N, C-alpha and C positions, 0 to 999 in steps of 0.2 A: 116642413120642418128643416131648418138650416143645419148644415153639417158643423161639427166642431171645428173651430179655427185654431191654428197654432199647434203646439206640441203638448201632449198630456202623458206623463210618465205612468206606466202601469206597474212595472217591476224593474229592479236593477240588481245586478250581480256584484255586490261589493267584494265578495270573497275572490272573484276572478282577478281583480286588481291587486289583491294581497298575494295571491298564489302565482301570478304570471307577470312577466315583462310584456307589456302590450306593444307590438311592433307597428301594426297597421289596422285601421278599422274600416268597416264597410257598413252601409245601411242597406238592408234587404227587406223586401216585402214578404208577406207570409200568405200561404194558401190556407184559409181557415174555414171551418163550417160555421153555421149560424150560431149554434150554442156556444162555440168557443169565443166568438166575438162578444156575445152577451156576457160571458163569464169574465172576459178581459175588461169590458166596460164597467163591470162591477168592481174592478180593481183587484182581481185575484189571479195570481200566477207566481211560479217559482222557477228561477233560472239556475239554481245552485248546481244541479247535476247535468246541466245541458252542455251539448257540444254540437258542432256542425261537421258534416262530411260531404264528400262528393263521390257519387257512385260511378260505376263503369260507363253508364250511358251519358255522363256529363251533366247530371242534375245535382243541385245542392240541397241537402236535407238538414233540418234541425231536429235533433234527437234528445231525449231525456228531459225536455222542458215540461214542467207539470202545470197544466191548466185544468183546475178542478171542474168537475161536472157542473153545469148550470143548474141551480137549485129549482128553477121553475120548468126545467126541461122534462120531456117525456121520453118515450122509447127512442126518440131521435137523438138523444144525448151522445156526446163524443167520448172516446177513450181518453183519460187524462194524460197519458204519456205517449201518445201516438207520434209517429214520424210526421213532420210537417215540411212541406216543400218550401224552399226559399226562392224568392224571385230576384235574380241578379242578372247583370249583363254577362254575356258569354265570356268576354275577356276577364271579368272579375272572377267568374267560376274557374276559368283556366288558371289564373294566378293563385287562387286559394288552393286548388288541387296541387299545383306545382310546389308551392311553399309548404303545405302541410305534409308533404312527403319527407321533408328534411327531418333529421333526427332531433327530437326534443321539441318539435313544433306542433301546435294544435290550434283548433279554431273554437273559440268560446264565445257564448253570447254575453254581452255586457248589459244591455238594457232592452226592455220591451215597452213600446209606447205607441200612441196614436198621433199621426200627423194629418191634419185636415180630414179626420174621420177614417183614415186607413191605418191598419195595424202594421207597424214596422219593428224590426229587430236590429240592434246594432251588434255586429259580430266583429271579432278581432282575431288576427293572426297573433299568436302568443307563444312565448317560450317559458317553460316552467322555471320558477325561482328555486334556488337552493335555500336551505333553512337559514343559513347565515345572512342571505340577502333579505329575507323576511325580517329578521331581527334588526338588521341595519336600517331598513325602512321604518320600522316602529320607533327605533331610537331617534332617527332624524325628525320624525313627526312629533315626538315628545319634546325634543329640544326646541323645535319651532314654536310649539304651544307655550313652553315655559318662557321663551324670549318674548312672545307677544304679551303674555301676562305681566312680565317685568316692565315692558314698555308702557302698558296701560296704567300700571301702578305709578310709574314715574311721572306720567302726564297728569295724573290726578293730584299727586303730592307736591 
């Protein structure tokens, strides 16, 4: 059986882009159990409450991500919100650890996907947005949408 080719999105965290200014992104592999992989292949996961951290031993962990139990699984099923190890280069882990120590900085997952049959997560160093920043972004998006609609009406008429 051939592996999947290309990139197949499982879950994305749209709320993260709304709540945070994204500074830098990283692609990381995930250490998963068999039932977690099967649940992801079924397209089930939630990144909403997820975050990443680096522990004192220098390992990166993804926490708070919900991968529901595999429906066909038995007693070997996984815990839905367990900590999952991230696979990154040492320099990347050191940079994430250093940058996330700064005030107002955090590491959030943006998307979970498969690349050539391997589960990957895109994580980002992010700064929290203030309420007025969120309103400003919504206003800009709305204005862009209205301008596009006006342009398409003008082309038709």
